[in-house]
N, C-alpha and C positions, 0 to 999 in steps of 0.2 A: 517395552515401549506404551504400550496401552496404561500400563501402571504408573508408569512415573508421569505420564500427562495426568491421570486422574489424581495423584498425589500433590502436584503442583497446582492444579486448579482448586484442589480443596483447600491447601494453604491459602491461596489467594482470596477464595471467598472467606474463610476465617479472618483474614487481615482487613479484607476490605468491610467487613461487620464491625470489625471493633474499631475501625475509624469512623465509621457512621455513630456509634455511641459516643465516640470522643469530640467529634464535631458537636452534636447537639449538646453538649456538655460546657464548651467552652463559648460559643458563637452563635447568634440568631440573626445573622445578617441575609440579604438576598445572596450573596455570592455564595454562603455558608450553606444556604438551601440549595442552591446550584449542586454544589460538590457534593450533598448529602444525596441529592437524586441521581447525580452521575455513578457515585459509589452504589447505588442501590441497582442501578440498573446493570451495571457493570458485572456485579456479583451475579444478578439473574442471568446475563446473557454466558456468564462462565458455566454456571449451574445447567442450563439447558443444553448446553454444547456437551457437558460432561455426561448427560442423560442419553446423548446421540451415540456414544460409543461404548455404551453399556449395553449387552448381549441381553434385551430383553424381548422385542418383537418388532417387526416393521411399523405398525401401528404407532407405537410409542417413539420409534426413531423419526418418522415422518412428524409428529406433533411437533417432537423436540426440536428438529431443524427448522421447522415453521416459527416456533417462538424465538428461537435464536436468530435467525433473520430479521425476525420483526423487533428483537428487542436491539439489535446491529442497528438498525433505523433510529429507534430512540436514543440509541447511545450517540449516535452523533448528531441528532437534534439537539439534545440536552448540554453536548460538548459544544455546540455552536452558541447556545444560550449562555452557558458558561462563560465563554469567549467575549461574549457579546457585554454580558454585565461587568465580568472582571476589568473590561478596558473602557467600559462605561461609553460604549458607542450604540447606536440604535440603526441596524441595517434592515431590520424586517416589520413593518409596519403591523396592524391588527389585520389587515387584508390579507397581507402575505402570510401571516402567520394560519389564517383560515384555509389558505389553499395549501400549505404545507400538512395542515392537520388531515385535510381530504384526502392527500397523497398518500400519506402514511396510513390512513383507514384502509385505503383501496389494498394498499400491499398486505397489511394485515388479515383481509378477507379473503385475498388469494392464498396466502399462506395456510389459512384455516382450511379452505376448499380442497386444498393440495392434498391433506389427509385421507382425503376420499377417492380422488380421481386422478392423482398425481398430474396436475396441468401443469405444474413449474418444475418439478423435478421428481426424481425416484431414488430409494436408497438401494443399497445392497450389502448385503454382510460380508466383511471382508476379514482378513486376518489369519490366524490358525491358532492350532491347540496351544502351542507353547506361548505363543506370544499373548493369546487372547483374541477374541473375536469382538467386532465392533462393526458400526454402520457408517458409511460413507454414502455422498451423494453422487449421483449418476442420471444420466439422461435427463440433462437440462434441456426444458423447452424453450421455445420464443419467448414465452411470458416471463421465465425467470430473468430474461434480460430486463424487464421493467425494474425488479428488484434491483438488480445491480446498478441500472443508470440511476434509480433513486439514491442509492448508497453513494455513489461516485459524484452526485452531483451536488450533495451535501459536503463530501470531502472537500470538493473544489471552492463552495463558498466557504468553508471553514480556513482552507488555506489562504484565500484572496482576503480573508478577514484578518488573521494573524499578519500577513505579507503588508498588509495596509497599516497595519498598528506598529508593525517594526520600522515601516518608513517614516511615521509621523512622530512616535514618540520619543521622549527625552533618553539620550545615550544609556545613560545610567540604568535606564529600566529594560533597555533592549535584550538582556542576557535571559531576562524572564520568559520574554516573549519565543526567544529563541529554542530555550530548552521544552518549552510547551511545543512549539512547530515541529522539533526533532524526534519527540515522542510519538507525536501524530503521524507523521511521514512514515515514521518507522512499522507504525500500527498500519498504516493502509499497503504500505508496500509488501508487508508480509502477506496480506491478505489477497491482493493481487496475483503474488507467485503462487498462492495455494490455487486460486481460480484458473491462472494460465497453466500450471504443470498438472494440476489435478491431483495434490498431493494427499497422502494418506490423512493426515490431520491439519486443522487448520490452525497453522501457529501462531497466527496473529492474534486467536484469544487470549494467549499470555500475554501480550502487550495490552490488553484492556486493563488488566490488573496494574502491569507497569506505569502505564499513562496515569492511571488513576492515583497512583503513590505519589509520582511526579507531581499532578495537580495538588494532592494535599500539601507535600512540602512547599512548592511555591507558593500557593495560596496562604499558608497559615505560619510558615516558619521562615521562608528565605527572605533575607533581606540585602539588596545588592550593594556589593562591594563599595565602601566610599560614601554610601547614599547618608548615613550617620553624619559623618564629617562635614560632608558638602551641605548638608541641610543646616546644621548647626552654625556652619559659618553664614549663610545666608541669612539665616533667622538674626543672628547677632549682628550682623552687618547692618541690617533694616532695624534693630531695635531702637524705638524713640528715647530709650535709655542710653547712657555710654557706658562702653565696657573697655578697659583697660588690663591687659594682661602682662605682668611682669615675672622675669626668670630670676633664679637664685642669685644671679650677679646684678640684679636690678636694673637689666635690659627691659626695653619697651618691645615684648613680641608680638604684641596686636594692640590697637585701638581702631574702633570704629567711627563711624561718621560723627554721630553728635559729640562724643570724646574727643575728636581732633578739633571739632569747633569749640568747645568749652577751653579747650588749651590754645587754641589760635595756631593750630601746625598743620600741615599737608603731609610730606613724608618724613620731615625730620622730625623725629620724636625726644629730640633732646630736651627740650621743654618738659614734656612729660617726665621723663628720667630726673631731671633736676627738681622737678616739683615732688617726685617719690624720694628722694634722697633727703631733701630739706625736711619733709613731713617726719620721716622716721627718725631721722637726727642718728643717734649713738644707739638707737635700739637695734636690737636683732629682730628681722621681720619674721623669724618663727616662733619668736617669744612675744610678738604683738597680738594682742585678744582681738576677736573680731569687735569693730568699733565702727561707729558713723559720727559724720559731721554735715554742716551746711556751709555751701559758700555762693558767691555769685560771680558774673562774668559779663563782657558785652559779646553779642553775637549779632552781627547785622545791624551794628548800631542801635541795638536794643536791650536794654539789661534783663539777664536772664538769671534765674535763682537755680539751683541744684542741691541734692541732698547727696552726700557721697558714702559708700558703705565700703568697709576694707575687708577683705577675709583671705585666709591664708591657703595654699593647697599643698595637700599632703597623699603620697601614692599609695599603692595598697599596703607597702611594708612602714607605712607611716613615718616617712622620710618627706621634709620639706623640699618641695619642688618648685615653688613661686607663689605668687598671689596676684590678687585682682581687684579692682576697684568697679562699683557700680556707680553710675553718676546719673540720678533720676532727676529728670527735668521737674522742676517745682514751680516755674514760672506762671503756669496758666493755676496752679491750685492756689498760689499766694493771691492771684488776681481773682478767683471767686472767693477766697476767704475775706479778702478785703470789700469784696461787693457785699458779701453776706454780712459782714460786721458793719457796712454801712446801710444796707437793707433794717437789720436788726435794731439800729439806733436812731434813724432819720427816714422822714416821710419823702417818697420819692418822688411826690409832686411840687411840693414846696421848698425842699431841702432843710424844713426845720425838723426840731427833733421828734421822734414819734413819743406816744404816750409813757411807754416803759422808761425810755431814756431820760424822760423830762423828771419824772418821778424820782429816778436814781439820782440825776444830777443834781436838783434842787434840793434834796433831802442831805446830800453830801455839802451844798453850799451854805445852808441854814446852819449846820453842825459846825462847820468851820468859821462861820461868824456869829457867835452867840449873842453879840450886842447890836447886831444889826437888825432892825425891823424890815420884814418883808410883807407883801400881799400877792396873793394869787390873784390874777386878772383874767377871767374866760371870756370869750366872745361866742356868738352864735347868729347866724344869718337865718332869718324868718323866712320860712316856705323857700328854703333854697331848691326843693325840688322843682318849683315853676320855673326857677330861672334854668335848669337842665332841659327842662320840658320845652319851655319857649322859645329859648335862645340856644340851646343846643349845649351837649356837655363841654365841647371847647370853650364856649363862652364862660361857662360855669367855672371849668378849671382857671380859667385868665382870672376872674374874680377872685378865687382862692388865693392865686399866687399874688395878685395885688394887695389881697389883706394881709399875706405874710411880708411882703416887701414894706407896708407900712409899719406892720411891728419892728422889722428891723432899722426903718430909718429913726423910729421912736427909743430903740433900744439904746442903754448907754452902760458902761461899766460891765457888771455883772450880771446883766437883764439876761433871763432863760427863756427861750422860745420853743414853743411846741404846735404841732396839729395833732390833736388827740383823736380827732375821728372825721367824718365826710366834711361838714361845716362848722366844726367845734376847734376852736385855739385856745390856748392856755399860754400864761406870762407871768413868769416870777420877776418881781420889781422891788426895789426898794422903796418905801413909803415914801421919802423925800422926793423921789424922782416921778412921783405921779402928778401928771398934769392933764386935768380933765378937759380944759378948754383946747388945748393941743389937739388933745386925742379925738373930741368930737369934730375939730377941723378937718383932721385927716380921713376920720370915716366918712364923713360927708363927700370928700373929694372922690373916694372908690366907690360909693355906693350908687353912683348913677350909670343904669347898663341900658344897651339897646342903643339902636339908630336914634341920635337928637337927644341921648339921656331921656328915653321914653319910661324906663321903669326905676323904682328907686327902691334900692334892697335895704330892708329894713335890720341894721345889725345890734342887736340887744348886747349888753356886758354888764358882768356880774363879779363883784370884787370881794374877797375874803380875806382878811387880814392873818396873818400867821401868828398866832401867839403862844401855840404849845409845840416844841420841837419835836414832840413824841407822837404827835397826831399824824397818821399818814398824809401824805400830799393828795393822794387820789382824794382823801376825804375834804380837804379844802377845796379841791376842783368841783366835787359833787356840792358842795355848799355853796360855789359861785354860781354854779347852775340853777341851784336851788333860788337863787335871789334872781335869776334872770326870768325863772318861771313866774315870779312874781309880779312882772312888769311887762308880760308878753300881752301884746294886744293893745299896750298903753301906750299911744302914738305921741305922746307928750314927753316921756321919760324914756331914755335907751340905757341909763346906767342905773344900776341898785347894789347896794351893800348887804351884807349878809348879815344880820344882827340877831338879838336873843328872839324878837317874835318868830322869827324865820325860824330859827332852831327848835323852838317850841312846836312850831306847825310840821316840821321835819319828825320831830319824835312822837308826835300823835300820828303820822301817817305810819312811822314803824310800828308803832302800837296797834294800829287797824290789822295792818299785815300780819304780824304775831297772833293777833287774836281772831283770825278768820276761819282757820279749821275748828278751833272749839266752837266758834258761832255757828259753823254749819253743822255739828254734831248736836249743839244745845238747841238747834232750829230757831234761833235768833232773827233770821232773815224770815220776813214773811210776806206773803204773797197779797197785794193789793191790786184790785181791779177798776180802772176808768171806762164807763161804757162808749159805746161806738153806737151812733141813733142815725135814723132817716131823718128826712125834712120834718117827719108828723112828731118826731121825739120817741119813736119805738126804737127800743133796745135789738141790736141785732147780734152784737159781741162784745169784747173788751179787750182793752190792752193790759196786758200782765206788766206790773210794776213790782218793785220791791222796796219794803223799808226794814230798817235794822234797828231791831229792839235790843239795844246794849247796854248791859247792865252800867247804872251810875250817870252814863249819858243819857239815857232814855232814847226815843226813835230818832233814827237819823234817816233824812231824806237821801236819795240817790246821788245828788250833786255833791254830797259829802265824803263821799266813800268808793263811788264808781271810778273817778280818775285816780284816786289811789290804787284801786286793783288793777286799772288797765296797765299802769307803769310798772307796777309788780309782777306782771303775768298771772295774776289770780282770776282776773276778769271771766276767763274761760270755764274756771271751775263754777264760778258764779253762775254765768249762762245756763249751765248743764243743771245746775241746782233749781231755777225756775224753770227750765223746760218743763223738767219732772214734775215739779208742783201743778205747772199749769195742766199737764197730762193727768195727774191724778184727779183735778178738779173736772177736766172733759169725763173722765170716767165716771165721776158720780154724778156730773149733769146727765150722762148717759143713762144711769141705771134710774133716775128721778124723771127720765122721759122729756129730757130739756136738751137734747142733743140737736137742737136745731141752732144752737148758739156757738160762737167760736171764742176762742182766746189769742191775741196775737201776742207773740214774744220777739224780743230783740236780738239778732244776731250781731255780735260786735265784731269789728273788723279783725281784732286778734283771733279769734274764733276759726277764721280761714287759716290761719297758720299753726294752731295749736290744738286743733280737732279734726277728726275725721267727722266733718258735720254732718254727711249724707249716713252714715252707718251710725251715727249717735241718734239722728232724730227717728229714723225708720225703726231703731231698735225700740225706742220708746215708744212710739205709737202701735208697735206691734205687741208691745209688752204689755201695754193698758189698754189694748183692744179698741181703740178710738179710730175715727176716720181723719186722716191725714189734713183732708181739707180743713177740719175744724182746728187746727193748729197751725195758724198762720205767721209767716215769718217775714220781721221787719229787718231789712237791709239797707244800710246807707251807702250812698254811690261811692264813698270814699274806701269802703270795704272791697269794691270789685274793682278799682281803678288800678290797684298797685299789680295786680297780676289778671288782666281783663279777661284773656283768653280761658285760662284754668277755671276762674271763678264764674263766667257765664256759662261754662260748659256745665259746672256743678249747679248753678241754678236751674237749668234745663233739665238736668237729672231729678232734682227734687220737685219740678212741676209735674214731669211725668210720673212720679211716682203718686202725686196727687196733692201735694202742698201746693198753698197759695201763696205767692211771694209779691212783698210790699216793699217798694223803696221809701225809706223813712227821710225826711228832711230834705224835701225834693226843693232845689233852688240856693241851698247853701253852698255847693260844690260849684266847680266852673265848667262843669262838663255835662250838667244834667241832660241838655236835649241829645247829646251823644248817648247816653245811657238810654234814654228812650229808644234810640235807634237801634241799638244792639243789644239791650236788655229783654228779655221775653217777662214782661210782668203781669201780674193781675191789678194791682192797685199802685197808687201814689200817695204819699201824704205831704200835704201843703200846711205850714205852720202859718198862723195869722202874721208871725213876725215879718214873714216875707212882705206883708204891705206896709208894715210899719217903718221898715229900713228906708223906705223911698220917699223923698219929700216931694214927689210928684204923682199926687193919686191917681191923675189920668193915665198917667205913664203906666203905672201900677196895674191899673185895672185893665188895659189893652194888654199888657204881657200876661197876665192871669186869665184873661178871658182866650187868649192864644193857646194857651198849656192846656185848659181844659178842652177847647174843641180838638186840638190835638190828640189828647188822653180819649176822647170820644171817638174818633176816627179810629184809634188803634183799640179800640174796645178795653179800654184800661180804666177803671174806677178811681174816683177822686176823694179822698177822705181829707176835710178840713180840720187839722187839730188847733188847740189854743183860742178856741171860739169862747169869750168871756162875756159877750155883750149882745143883747138882742139885734141891735144895729149891723154888727158884724154877721151874725146868723142871714140876715135878710140881702144883707149885700153879697154874700155867696151864694144863697138861693137864686139871687136876679141872674147871676152870671151861671147858673147851671149845676151847681154842685149839690149832690143829694147826701152826703154821709158827712156826720160831722163827731167831734170830740173836743171837749173843752169843760172848763168851771160852768160855764151858763148851763149845762146839762148837769153835771154832777163832778166833784172832786174825786180823784181815787180813794176808793173804800175797801175794807178788809173784805174777804171773799163772804162771811155771812152776813155781813151787812149789805152786800151786792145782792145776794139771792133774797134777802128779806125784801129789798127795794123793787126787784124786778122779776123776782118770780111769784 
């Protein structure tokens, strides 16, 4: 008997270890980890019990029984955890788990101490020479009851958990839980019999392996009968796609909800069968290849579109047994396609063509009508951002829609309309349909904005005749906007034509852009300095200006090329070049002992978007080892306004590093006082043009005096630039200004001349 028990237990241990290896290779889920732990502890429990029936000595037997009893504790706990995870229930929280851990630890300690003083149980050698000797438990003490209470308490908890799951689970899954419950109850019942009858061997240990095998099968291999079929039926029934199954005789054996809606049937499927017969005609269904088509139907009063796909069904012996349709609802897809097609061709705000669709449509139109003369008319609202800022975005959108409606009202025949971008519109119209007077009248009607028509929007229009059908329409639009640029700021004129002179200017701008890189490389851009002086005429520093010494053209002033570089995106590269030239000069002055002088450089609005200004400037001053205080930064208020929070933070960072920041062109914007409030500045520059623009000298004086007093209170220096006459100097001195720049003192000059004059 002993030999048979040992052989069976050895086989079980080997099988359990084999399954542990298999599980680790196929799954890594939490339930799989629970099963691995169960198998590991079950194998350990069987191993320790096997050691108790080996005839070694009393100490080994006591230790083995103690480990056997302790592992049985773990086995029950792990079984409970497995059921908990397998059924996705949560019956024990963290506090309960801690209590259970303490209880099992106490049981383990008692089992360990028992080896030395037999406070739980004793062992006695039994058997005979023929069957073999083995150790069995005897003399159980009252403390042994603690171990049994712990074990049976967990057994009851596990039983209750399984019973609860059997009660609440779907009927199709109940057999799984019953199988686990039967294995568990058989294992516990055998153990109870062993304890009550004091049998020679604890046969319940054999059911540890059997229960583990059952758990392995139920967890990884068993699928309840009918589950696949019922699941598939439920899934197909709730498909958003329609499914129709036909047998070999052409009878409809299944149609889900959407399929019945498509064919407008409830229980009677003859409509579906008639459709099938009509569709296949004289063809044999088994000879029809897989195919698809599109259809439409009305469902609940709405037009629905579907895509149908046909497939035949063959059994494992390649015999035709039927076919099925899948009807995919295309309604939403088609709706989205229509919306995307509309969005790709039309402007969502105005309903006019967008840029790309306008270009494409006009090109097709002029190709189709080669003998008709067309012109491109483009319109642009001046300072449209002000309308949005002052009156709100909704009012700005209303202005754009009004302009779009105006163009619709004026359109005749084959006129094509578009909104190219924010406030830019384009029209392709026959030359003979251009009516300037009516157009201007309509513009005037929609240009009055605000309460009581308080604001008059200035709308400029450029017109470019189409004379070469091979020239892209985008080029004609660019030329029309170029014509607009030529009259912007002119309040007497609002319509301009593109002509040869404008074309010449445009080509010259293109040449400037193409020559820029080589001009940098050849050092054609040279640094000029204009001194900044105090009221005694003492030079304190200078503003860095640039001149382009361009071959053939000679010296070009900034007003001739800076605007071109700003529009082409090259201004940031130009600024970087000037900053570095200024740093080189400051480094030379430092070596000459003239480090008390500073140079101011301009920071263009686009630098904030195309450059990492902080990194660029700090790298330059560190590279040339100059004091950042000597490289002063002149920034216009318009540079900061577009993204005030971000740019004000950058200015603070620059000042913290040591740079001094000057607001250039103070008073030219519409929010200068706001900037004084929000921006931390070291100085502001006021152009004498500020005074010339106002016809009321006394009013100008009052405003200027207020600004100077405010700057003084804020500890901000004021530099007056554009001083050309002595009376201007005296006037500003009377108002309290102490720093000046202008032709009265000196014109911008090359660096060497500046040094000869002031050093």
